VMD Tcl script that builds the backbone (N, CA, C; Angstrom):
set m [mol new atoms 468]
animate dup $m
set s [atomselect $m all]
$s set {name element resname resid chain x y z} {
  {N N UNK 1 A 89.981 101.586 127.573}
  {CA C UNK 1 A 89.692 101.350 126.483}
  {C C UNK 1 A 88.375 101.071 125.914}
  {N N UNK 2 A 87.358 101.760 126.607}
  {CA C UNK 2 A 86.371 102.410 125.611}
  {C C UNK 2 A 86.942 103.795 125.584}
  {N N UNK 3 A 87.275 104.385 126.014}
  {CA C UNK 3 A 88.141 105.149 125.441}
  {C C UNK 3 A 88.641 105.618 124.192}
  {N N UNK 4 A 89.501 104.599 124.423}
  {CA C UNK 4 A 90.351 103.851 122.537}
  {C C UNK 4 A 89.355 103.951 121.728}
  {N N UNK 5 A 88.200 102.892 121.785}
  {CA C UNK 5 A 86.896 102.798 121.276}
  {C C UNK 5 A 86.610 103.776 120.475}
  {N N UNK 6 A 86.098 104.655 121.770}
  {CA C UNK 6 A 85.897 105.580 121.053}
  {C C UNK 6 A 86.491 107.183 120.199}
  {N N UNK 7 A 87.189 106.982 120.333}
  {CA C UNK 7 A 87.991 107.497 119.298}
  {C C UNK 7 A 88.432 106.942 117.803}
  {N N UNK 8 A 88.780 105.420 117.766}
  {CA C UNK 8 A 88.709 104.318 116.924}
  {C C UNK 8 A 87.514 105.132 116.375}
  {N N UNK 9 A 86.138 104.969 116.341}
  {CA C UNK 9 A 85.040 104.992 116.219}
  {C C UNK 9 A 84.930 106.541 115.183}
  {N N UNK 10 A 85.110 107.366 115.962}
  {CA C UNK 10 A 85.960 108.765 115.313}
  {C C UNK 10 A 86.722 108.687 114.197}
  {N N UNK 11 A 88.043 108.049 114.217}
  {CA C UNK 11 A 88.735 108.411 112.847}
  {C C UNK 11 A 88.266 107.082 112.126}
  {N N UNK 12 A 87.631 105.814 112.689}
  {CA C UNK 12 A 87.231 105.222 111.201}
  {C C UNK 12 A 85.771 105.735 111.017}
  {N N UNK 13 A 84.904 106.677 111.257}
  {CA C UNK 13 A 83.748 107.751 110.163}
  {C C UNK 13 A 84.759 108.973 109.846}
  {N N UNK 14 A 85.877 109.100 110.151}
  {CA C UNK 14 A 86.670 110.084 108.907}
  {C C UNK 14 A 86.758 109.818 108.109}
  {N N UNK 15 A 87.227 108.395 107.758}
  {CA C UNK 15 A 88.391 107.909 106.867}
  {C C UNK 15 A 87.417 107.643 105.749}
  {N N UNK 16 A 86.378 107.132 106.565}
  {CA C UNK 16 A 85.284 106.153 105.451}
  {C C UNK 16 A 84.312 107.819 104.417}
  {N N UNK 17 A 84.576 108.931 105.361}
  {CA C UNK 17 A 84.155 109.941 104.847}
  {C C UNK 17 A 84.755 110.552 103.733}
  {N N UNK 18 A 86.560 110.443 103.950}
  {CA C UNK 18 A 87.100 111.040 103.001}
  {C C UNK 18 A 88.039 110.082 101.656}
  {N N UNK 19 A 86.894 109.053 101.989}
  {CA C UNK 19 A 87.332 107.776 100.905}
  {C C UNK 19 A 85.600 108.215 100.031}
  {N N UNK 20 A 85.069 108.620 100.931}
  {CA C UNK 20 A 83.060 109.311 100.206}
  {C C UNK 20 A 83.604 110.303 99.163}
  {N N UNK 21 A 84.389 110.671 100.199}
  {CA C UNK 21 A 84.770 112.320 99.072}
  {C C UNK 21 A 85.880 111.947 98.013}
  {N N UNK 22 A 86.975 110.894 97.848}
  {CA C UNK 22 A 88.272 110.527 96.797}
  {C C UNK 22 A 87.498 109.558 95.241}
  {N N UNK 23 A 85.824 109.658 96.502}
  {CA C UNK 23 A 85.254 109.128 94.864}
  {C C UNK 23 A 83.850 110.045 94.541}
  {N N UNK 24 A 84.334 111.197 94.979}
  {CA C UNK 24 A 83.111 112.381 94.273}
  {C C UNK 24 A 81.481 112.031 94.463}
  {N N UNK 25 A 81.538 111.085 95.776}
  {CA C UNK 25 A 80.596 110.904 96.560}
  {C C UNK 25 A 80.521 112.170 97.888}
  {N N UNK 26 A 78.481 112.428 98.352}
  {CA C UNK 26 A 78.343 112.939 99.638}
  {C C UNK 26 A 79.757 112.453 100.521}
  {N N UNK 27 A 80.187 113.361 101.451}
  {CA C UNK 27 A 80.848 112.949 102.724}
  {C C UNK 27 A 80.172 111.914 103.593}
  {N N UNK 28 A 78.839 111.981 103.873}
  {CA C UNK 28 A 78.038 111.183 104.539}
  {C C UNK 28 A 77.748 109.312 104.211}
  {N N UNK 29 A 77.841 109.609 102.491}
  {CA C UNK 29 A 77.445 108.303 101.422}
  {C C UNK 29 A 77.306 106.968 102.304}
  {N N UNK 30 A 78.701 106.874 102.711}
  {CA C UNK 30 A 78.747 105.485 103.568}
  {C C UNK 30 A 78.006 105.333 104.640}
  {N N UNK 31 A 77.811 106.581 105.588}
  {CA C UNK 31 A 77.048 106.552 107.173}
  {C C UNK 31 A 75.051 105.863 105.949}
  {N N UNK 32 A 75.560 107.131 105.179}
  {CA C UNK 32 A 73.500 106.780 104.279}
  {C C UNK 32 A 73.050 105.110 104.035}
  {N N UNK 33 A 74.093 104.794 103.361}
  {CA C UNK 33 A 74.191 102.999 102.904}
  {C C UNK 33 A 74.136 102.051 103.534}
  {N N UNK 34 A 74.574 102.350 105.408}
  {CA C UNK 34 A 74.992 101.177 106.072}
  {C C UNK 34 A 76.352 101.220 106.651}
  {N N UNK 35 A 77.009 101.636 106.294}
  {CA C UNK 35 A 78.792 101.145 106.461}
  {C C UNK 35 A 79.538 101.893 107.776}
  {N N UNK 36 A 78.623 101.509 108.663}
  {CA C UNK 36 A 79.522 102.320 109.988}
  {C C UNK 36 A 79.120 100.873 111.770}
  {N N UNK 37 A 79.168 99.536 110.726}
  {CA C UNK 37 A 79.558 98.971 111.774}
  {C C UNK 37 A 80.585 98.680 112.413}
  {N N UNK 38 A 80.545 98.754 113.626}
  {CA C UNK 38 A 82.423 98.396 113.984}
  {C C UNK 38 A 82.207 97.817 115.383}
  {N N UNK 39 A 83.627 97.445 115.699}
  {CA C UNK 39 A 84.053 96.417 116.860}
  {C C UNK 39 A 85.143 96.353 116.599}
  {N N UNK 40 A 86.118 95.676 118.238}
  {CA C UNK 40 A 87.035 95.873 118.355}
  {C C UNK 40 A 87.439 94.443 118.826}
  {N N UNK 41 A 89.048 93.804 118.221}
  {CA C UNK 41 A 88.849 92.295 118.848}
  {C C UNK 41 A 91.010 93.056 119.738}
  {N N UNK 42 A 91.262 91.914 120.790}
  {CA C UNK 42 A 92.235 92.125 121.132}
  {C C UNK 42 A 92.796 91.308 121.227}
  {N N UNK 43 A 94.410 90.834 120.204}
  {CA C UNK 43 A 94.644 89.589 119.618}
  {C C UNK 43 A 95.586 89.499 119.740}
  {N N UNK 44 A 96.574 88.372 120.360}
  {CA C UNK 44 A 98.080 87.925 120.069}
  {C C UNK 44 A 98.076 86.600 119.475}
  {N N UNK 45 A 99.281 86.997 118.843}
  {CA C UNK 45 A 99.950 85.988 117.891}
  {C C UNK 45 A 101.434 85.495 119.203}
  {N N UNK 46 A 101.260 84.839 118.887}
  {CA C UNK 46 A 103.000 84.002 119.841}
  {C C UNK 46 A 103.968 84.144 118.967}
  {N N UNK 47 A 105.159 84.462 118.768}
  {CA C UNK 47 A 105.869 84.804 118.199}
  {C C UNK 47 A 106.464 83.081 117.740}
  {N N UNK 48 A 106.723 82.663 116.751}
  {CA C UNK 48 A 106.931 81.288 115.962}
  {C C UNK 48 A 107.830 80.688 116.438}
  {N N UNK 49 A 107.697 79.850 116.813}
  {CA C UNK 49 A 109.253 78.992 117.707}
  {C C UNK 49 A 110.072 77.860 117.347}
  {N N UNK 50 A 109.024 77.772 115.762}
  {CA C UNK 50 A 110.346 77.184 114.656}
  {C C UNK 50 A 109.452 77.601 113.613}
  {N N UNK 51 A 110.499 76.455 112.378}
  {CA C UNK 51 A 110.085 76.693 110.678}
  {C C UNK 51 A 108.629 76.362 110.884}
  {N N UNK 52 A 108.734 74.452 111.382}
  {CA C UNK 52 A 107.531 73.968 111.217}
  {C C UNK 52 A 105.857 74.209 112.082}
  {N N UNK 53 A 105.812 75.058 113.206}
  {CA C UNK 53 A 104.757 75.948 113.906}
  {C C UNK 53 A 104.980 76.953 113.639}
  {N N UNK 54 A 104.000 77.403 113.726}
  {CA C UNK 54 A 102.752 78.901 113.222}
  {C C UNK 54 A 101.914 78.656 114.022}
  {N N UNK 55 A 101.839 79.895 115.083}
  {CA C UNK 55 A 100.957 80.153 115.832}
  {C C UNK 55 A 99.598 81.186 115.414}
  {N N UNK 56 A 100.144 81.897 114.220}
  {CA C UNK 56 A 99.828 82.979 114.180}
  {C C UNK 56 A 98.465 82.693 112.963}
  {N N UNK 57 A 97.771 83.923 112.456}
  {CA C UNK 57 A 96.815 83.362 111.764}
  {C C UNK 57 A 97.230 83.016 110.114}
  {N N UNK 58 A 96.716 81.736 109.534}
  {CA C UNK 58 A 96.951 81.877 108.438}
  {C C UNK 58 A 96.570 82.588 107.111}
  {N N UNK 59 A 97.228 82.819 106.491}
  {CA C UNK 59 A 96.394 84.421 105.446}
  {C C UNK 59 A 94.958 83.954 105.308}
  {N N UNK 60 A 94.457 85.451 105.155}
  {CA C UNK 60 A 93.089 85.690 105.083}
  {C C UNK 60 A 92.907 86.725 105.012}
  {N N UNK 61 A 92.196 87.230 103.746}
  {CA C UNK 61 A 92.126 88.893 103.281}
  {C C UNK 61 A 90.825 89.141 104.980}
  {N N UNK 62 A 91.271 90.552 105.057}
  {CA C UNK 62 A 89.844 91.038 106.323}
  {C C UNK 62 A 88.451 91.529 105.239}
  {N N UNK 63 A 87.640 91.288 105.647}
  {CA C UNK 63 A 86.646 91.240 104.964}
  {C C UNK 63 A 84.919 92.425 104.843}
  {N N UNK 64 A 85.974 92.858 105.481}
  {CA C UNK 64 A 85.084 93.954 105.498}
  {C C UNK 64 A 85.653 95.433 104.834}
  {N N UNK 65 A 85.132 96.592 105.035}
  {CA C UNK 65 A 85.432 97.913 104.651}
  {C C UNK 65 A 86.591 98.698 105.181}
  {N N UNK 66 A 87.409 99.004 105.990}
  {CA C UNK 66 A 88.901 99.382 106.693}
  {C C UNK 66 A 89.152 98.767 108.142}
  {N N UNK 67 A 89.936 98.083 108.597}
  {CA C UNK 67 A 90.748 97.654 109.217}
  {C C UNK 67 A 91.563 98.573 110.070}
  {N N UNK 68 A 91.875 98.942 111.216}
  {CA C UNK 68 A 92.996 99.569 111.510}
  {C C UNK 68 A 93.683 98.999 113.109}
  {N N UNK 69 A 94.774 99.257 112.423}
  {CA C UNK 69 A 95.645 98.373 113.015}
  {C C UNK 69 A 96.785 98.970 114.775}
  {N N UNK 70 A 96.668 98.342 115.914}
  {CA C UNK 70 A 97.289 99.107 116.874}
  {C C UNK 70 A 98.365 97.807 117.062}
  {N N UNK 71 A 99.723 98.007 118.154}
  {CA C UNK 71 A 100.627 97.337 117.263}
  {C C UNK 71 A 101.313 97.407 118.780}
  {N N UNK 72 A 102.376 95.768 119.148}
  {CA C UNK 72 A 103.083 96.403 120.263}
  {C C UNK 72 A 104.383 96.231 120.052}
  {N N UNK 73 A 104.704 96.745 118.330}
  {CA C UNK 73 A 106.190 96.706 118.541}
  {C C UNK 73 A 107.138 95.801 118.123}
  {N N UNK 74 A 106.594 94.020 117.980}
  {CA C UNK 74 A 107.734 93.319 117.235}
  {C C UNK 74 A 106.543 92.720 116.252}
  {N N UNK 75 A 107.666 92.492 115.668}
  {CA C UNK 75 A 107.336 91.605 113.992}
  {C C UNK 75 A 106.418 90.792 114.014}
  {N N UNK 76 A 105.177 91.191 113.021}
  {CA C UNK 76 A 104.502 89.320 112.309}
  {C C UNK 76 A 103.820 89.434 111.631}
  {N N UNK 77 A 103.633 90.695 110.756}
  {CA C UNK 77 A 102.166 90.579 109.842}
  {C C UNK 77 A 103.344 90.931 108.495}
  {N N UNK 78 A 102.539 90.225 107.542}
  {CA C UNK 78 A 103.300 89.413 106.079}
  {C C UNK 78 A 101.822 90.319 105.366}
  {N N UNK 79 A 101.937 90.561 103.940}
  {CA C UNK 79 A 100.937 90.845 103.202}
  {C C UNK 79 A 101.241 89.781 102.366}
  {N N UNK 80 A 100.655 89.653 101.212}
  {CA C UNK 80 A 100.545 88.579 99.888}
  {C C UNK 80 A 100.307 89.077 98.703}
  {N N UNK 81 A 100.477 89.057 97.537}
  {CA C UNK 81 A 100.317 89.228 96.342}
  {C C UNK 81 A 100.140 88.391 95.287}
  {N N UNK 82 A 99.031 87.970 95.353}
  {CA C UNK 82 A 98.948 86.984 93.872}
  {C C UNK 82 A 98.025 87.872 92.702}
  {N N UNK 83 A 97.876 86.396 91.426}
  {CA C UNK 83 A 97.738 87.211 90.185}
  {C C UNK 83 A 96.687 87.895 90.477}
  {N N UNK 84 A 96.365 88.261 89.305}
  {CA C UNK 84 A 95.219 89.728 89.484}
  {C C UNK 84 A 94.050 88.972 89.683}
  {N N UNK 85 A 93.535 87.896 89.141}
  {CA C UNK 85 A 92.628 87.259 88.937}
  {C C UNK 85 A 92.079 86.645 89.327}
  {N N UNK 86 A 92.828 86.292 90.423}
  {CA C UNK 86 A 92.828 85.404 91.212}
  {C C UNK 86 A 92.266 85.567 92.804}
  {N N UNK 87 A 90.886 85.577 93.251}
  {CA C UNK 87 A 90.699 86.069 94.841}
  {C C UNK 87 A 90.901 85.668 95.928}
  {N N UNK 88 A 91.611 84.237 95.461}
  {CA C UNK 88 A 91.760 83.066 96.702}
  {C C UNK 88 A 93.317 83.286 97.432}
  {N N UNK 89 A 93.108 83.462 98.917}
  {CA C UNK 89 A 94.288 83.742 99.548}
  {C C UNK 89 A 94.700 82.472 100.134}
  {N N UNK 90 A 93.950 81.514 99.845}
  {CA C UNK 90 A 94.082 79.510 100.788}
  {C C UNK 90 A 94.557 79.440 99.785}
  {N N UNK 91 A 95.920 77.991 100.250}
  {CA C UNK 91 A 96.145 77.240 99.045}
  {C C UNK 91 A 96.766 78.041 98.303}
  {N N UNK 92 A 97.354 79.066 97.760}
  {CA C UNK 92 A 97.904 79.412 96.105}
  {C C UNK 92 A 99.210 79.591 96.072}
  {N N UNK 93 A 99.638 78.508 95.522}
  {CA C UNK 93 A 100.871 78.511 94.951}
  {C C UNK 93 A 101.753 79.830 94.024}
  {N N UNK 94 A 101.232 80.441 93.805}
  {CA C UNK 94 A 101.452 81.753 93.270}
  {C C UNK 94 A 101.217 83.072 94.241}
  {N N UNK 95 A 101.100 82.356 95.486}
  {CA C UNK 95 A 101.257 83.583 96.612}
  {C C UNK 95 A 102.942 84.137 96.842}
  {N N UNK 96 A 103.111 85.488 96.918}
  {CA C UNK 96 A 104.758 85.956 97.352}
  {C C UNK 96 A 103.741 86.851 98.408}
  {N N UNK 97 A 104.999 86.262 99.699}
  {CA C UNK 97 A 104.766 86.938 101.080}
  {C C UNK 97 A 105.860 88.577 101.052}
  {N N UNK 98 A 105.685 89.293 101.992}
  {CA C UNK 98 A 106.065 90.393 101.718}
  {C C UNK 98 A 106.088 90.868 103.225}
  {N N UNK 99 A 107.390 90.783 104.179}
  {CA C UNK 99 A 107.025 91.454 105.700}
  {C C UNK 99 A 106.702 92.977 105.645}
  {N N UNK 100 A 106.122 92.736 106.144}
  {CA C UNK 100 A 105.220 94.402 106.374}
  {C C UNK 100 A 106.327 94.976 107.267}
  {N N UNK 101 A 106.450 96.506 107.053}
  {CA C UNK 101 A 106.991 97.515 107.975}
  {C C UNK 101 A 106.516 97.682 109.380}
  {N N UNK 102 A 106.791 97.965 110.646}
  {CA C UNK 102 A 106.140 97.974 111.659}
  {C C UNK 102 A 105.011 97.051 111.708}
  {N N UNK 103 A 105.166 95.328 111.543}
  {CA C UNK 103 A 104.230 94.527 111.400}
  {C C UNK 103 A 104.679 94.146 113.235}
  {N N UNK 104 A 103.522 93.112 113.463}
  {CA C UNK 104 A 103.806 92.954 115.479}
  {C C UNK 104 A 102.813 92.023 115.638}
  {N N UNK 105 A 103.060 91.227 117.031}
  {CA C UNK 105 A 102.018 90.243 116.589}
  {C C UNK 105 A 100.825 90.370 117.998}
  {N N UNK 106 A 100.687 91.845 118.794}
  {CA C UNK 106 A 100.506 91.946 119.714}
  {C C UNK 106 A 99.129 93.025 119.524}
  {N N UNK 107 A 97.445 92.779 118.391}
  {CA C UNK 107 A 97.015 94.123 118.081}
  {C C UNK 107 A 95.936 94.452 118.602}
  {N N UNK 108 A 95.567 95.737 118.283}
  {CA C UNK 108 A 93.783 95.972 118.542}
  {C C UNK 108 A 93.936 95.815 116.967}
  {N N UNK 109 A 93.299 94.929 116.524}
  {CA C UNK 109 A 92.078 95.452 115.684}
  {C C UNK 109 A 90.718 96.175 115.614}
  {N N UNK 110 A 91.053 96.755 114.780}
  {CA C UNK 110 A 89.474 97.763 114.703}
  {C C UNK 110 A 88.813 97.271 113.212}
  {N N UNK 111 A 87.359 96.857 113.324}
  {CA C UNK 111 A 87.139 97.139 111.987}
  {C C UNK 111 A 85.704 97.739 111.981}
  {N N UNK 112 A 85.527 97.994 111.195}
  {CA C UNK 112 A 84.712 99.162 110.152}
  {C C UNK 112 A 84.150 99.144 109.029}
  {N N UNK 113 A 82.621 98.179 109.154}
  {CA C UNK 113 A 81.669 97.039 108.358}
  {C C UNK 113 A 80.843 97.819 107.931}
  {N N UNK 114 A 80.121 97.270 106.899}
  {CA C UNK 114 A 78.907 97.475 106.387}
  {C C UNK 114 A 78.248 96.533 107.410}
  {N N UNK 115 A 76.508 97.458 108.159}
  {CA C UNK 115 A 75.826 96.339 108.084}
  {C C UNK 115 A 75.541 95.942 107.612}
  {N N UNK 116 A 74.644 94.141 108.577}
  {CA C UNK 116 A 74.545 93.046 107.635}
  {C C UNK 116 A 73.281 92.972 106.346}
  {N N UNK 117 A 72.805 94.267 107.244}
  {CA C UNK 117 A 71.865 94.608 105.428}
  {C C UNK 117 A 72.231 95.498 104.317}
  {N N UNK 118 A 73.054 95.745 104.665}
  {CA C UNK 118 A 73.784 97.048 103.640}
  {C C UNK 118 A 74.172 95.996 102.430}
  {N N UNK 119 A 73.330 97.103 101.251}
  {CA C UNK 119 A 73.753 96.490 99.321}
  {C C UNK 119 A 75.167 96.955 99.561}
  {N N UNK 120 A 75.853 95.890 99.163}
  {CA C UNK 120 A 77.362 96.179 98.605}
  {C C UNK 120 A 77.448 96.179 97.239}
  {N N UNK 121 A 77.669 96.982 96.234}
  {CA C UNK 121 A 78.031 96.805 95.099}
  {C C UNK 121 A 78.594 97.624 94.362}
  {N N UNK 122 A 78.969 97.740 93.278}
  {CA C UNK 122 A 79.781 98.434 92.739}
  {C C UNK 122 A 79.041 100.068 92.153}
  {N N UNK 123 A 80.333 101.198 92.944}
  {CA C UNK 123 A 80.259 102.429 92.506}
  {C C UNK 123 A 79.478 102.720 91.410}
  {N N UNK 124 A 78.924 103.935 90.170}
  {CA C UNK 124 A 78.610 104.049 89.605}
  {C C UNK 124 A 79.557 104.915 89.081}
  {N N UNK 125 A 80.479 105.819 89.763}
  {CA C UNK 125 A 81.951 106.343 89.400}
  {C C UNK 125 A 82.503 105.373 89.651}
  {N N UNK 126 A 82.637 103.576 89.535}
  {CA C UNK 126 A 83.685 102.975 89.246}
  {C C UNK 126 A 83.309 101.678 88.134}
  {N N UNK 127 A 82.452 102.474 87.629}
  {CA C UNK 127 A 82.442 101.446 86.446}
  {C C UNK 127 A 81.664 102.559 85.539}
  {N N UNK 128 A 81.580 101.527 84.060}
  {CA C UNK 128 A 80.934 101.941 82.625}
  {C C UNK 128 A 80.592 100.946 82.195}
  {N N UNK 129 A 80.309 101.479 80.361}
  {CA C UNK 129 A 79.860 100.181 79.794}
  {C C UNK 129 A 81.007 99.653 79.298}
  {N N UNK 130 A 82.453 99.924 79.233}
  {CA C UNK 130 A 83.788 99.542 78.822}
  {C C UNK 130 A 84.123 98.814 79.950}
  {N N UNK 131 A 83.678 99.415 80.990}
  {CA C UNK 131 A 84.687 98.866 82.572}
  {C C UNK 131 A 83.349 98.253 83.358}
  {N N UNK 132 A 82.381 97.009 82.857}
  {CA C UNK 132 A 81.061 96.783 83.764}
  {C C UNK 132 A 81.818 96.383 85.549}
  {N N UNK 133 A 81.159 96.481 86.792}
  {CA C UNK 133 A 81.400 95.467 87.670}
  {C C UNK 133 A 81.090 94.185 87.502}
  {N N UNK 134 A 82.476 93.458 88.553}
  {CA C UNK 134 A 83.127 92.423 88.164}
  {C C UNK 134 A 82.332 91.475 89.019}
  {N N UNK 135 A 81.282 91.847 90.116}
  {CA C UNK 135 A 80.758 91.243 90.781}
  {C C UNK 135 A 79.387 91.521 90.684}
  {N N UNK 136 A 78.474 90.645 91.542}
  {CA C UNK 136 A 76.662 91.651 91.322}
  {C C UNK 136 A 76.315 92.096 92.877}
  {N N UNK 137 A 75.284 92.942 92.883}
  {CA C UNK 137 A 75.289 93.475 94.160}
  {C C UNK 137 A 75.144 91.886 95.312}
  {N N UNK 138 A 75.296 92.610 96.309}
  {CA C UNK 138 A 75.358 91.591 97.354}
  {C C UNK 138 A 75.021 92.185 98.480}
  {N N UNK 139 A 73.580 91.427 99.639}
  {CA C UNK 139 A 73.993 92.047 101.451}
  {C C UNK 139 A 74.947 91.231 101.834}
  {N N UNK 140 A 75.613 93.022 102.783}
  {CA C UNK 140 A 76.806 92.390 103.732}
  {C C UNK 140 A 76.622 90.934 104.121}
  {N N UNK 141 A 75.399 90.984 104.833}
  {CA C UNK 141 A 76.229 89.457 105.760}
  {C C UNK 141 A 75.675 88.359 104.535}
  {N N UNK 142 A 75.614 87.908 103.648}
  {CA C UNK 142 A 75.163 86.655 103.361}
  {C C UNK 142 A 76.533 86.759 102.303}
  {N N UNK 143 A 77.717 87.847 102.026}
  {CA C UNK 143 A 79.369 88.198 101.654}
  {C C UNK 143 A 79.641 87.218 102.735}
  {N N UNK 144 A 79.274 87.966 103.749}
  {CA C UNK 144 A 80.243 87.535 104.869}
  {C C UNK 144 A 80.052 85.924 105.379}
  {N N UNK 145 A 78.937 85.727 104.930}
  {CA C UNK 145 A 78.633 83.871 105.621}
  {C C UNK 145 A 79.508 83.097 104.408}
  {N N UNK 146 A 79.502 83.862 103.324}
  {CA C UNK 146 A 80.235 82.946 101.883}
  {C C UNK 146 A 81.132 83.149 102.202}
  {N N UNK 147 A 81.689 83.934 102.654}
  {CA C UNK 147 A 83.506 84.150 102.716}
  {C C UNK 147 A 83.806 82.981 104.051}
  {N N UNK 148 A 83.250 83.192 104.530}
  {CA C UNK 148 A 83.691 82.164 106.134}
  {C C UNK 148 A 83.154 80.878 105.616}
  {N N UNK 149 A 82.122 80.544 104.725}
  {CA C UNK 149 A 81.953 79.004 104.216}
  {C C UNK 149 A 83.252 78.940 103.966}
  {N N UNK 150 A 83.898 79.446 102.466}
  {CA C UNK 150 A 84.938 79.387 101.952}
  {C C UNK 150 A 86.090 79.379 102.735}
  {N N UNK 151 A 86.105 79.999 103.323}
  {CA C UNK 151 A 87.477 80.096 104.824}
  {C C UNK 151 A 87.490 78.388 105.154}
  {N N UNK 152 A 86.394 78.449 106.148}
  {CA C UNK 152 A 86.677 76.714 107.129}
  {C C UNK 152 A 86.562 75.954 106.046}
  {N N UNK 153 A 85.157 76.163 104.847}
  {CA C UNK 153 A 85.605 74.570 104.377}
  {C C UNK 153 A 86.794 74.009 103.403}
  {N N UNK 154 A 87.761 75.285 103.138}
  {CA C UNK 154 A 89.056 75.154 102.732}
  {C C UNK 154 A 89.680 74.166 103.623}
  {N N UNK 155 A 89.560 74.570 105.113}
  {CA C UNK 155 A 90.283 74.210 106.011}
  {C C UNK 155 A 90.055 73.135 106.974}
  {N N UNK 156 A 89.545 72.931 106.590}
  {CA C UNK 156 A 88.437 71.877 107.391}
  {C C UNK 156 A 88.479 70.701 106.785}
}
mol reanalyze $m
mol bondsrecalc $m
mol representation Tube
mol addrep $m
């Protein structure tokens, strides 16, 4: 697992470097602004046993920058499509679920996220006077805490 983790750290850093280059930024832009906190989770979602019982994770977005998934070969993951201006994925009537090819029930999930004090904001290359940022800058930890508060408040 330690060797696998090291390889995923390298992959994650390579991916954020490629994303930076695709956005016409310096290759190490995201490393400089603090987008390099990583963690890994071993997950198992038992196969659904009936139409009523669902043991998997409920609808949720990933809150970080990149999620890398390794799987065991059993299908299970779905993605949803929502209206363009609706950011809620929980209890939304207009969600269309789509099976993801090559999706499974046992996962190694590896996350590349901003550090807690990293300020997340729209990049200058991604906005203009005619296309201003949709959201104000926010500290990464504040964003995560707000997402968790909303997620658990709606379920509780």
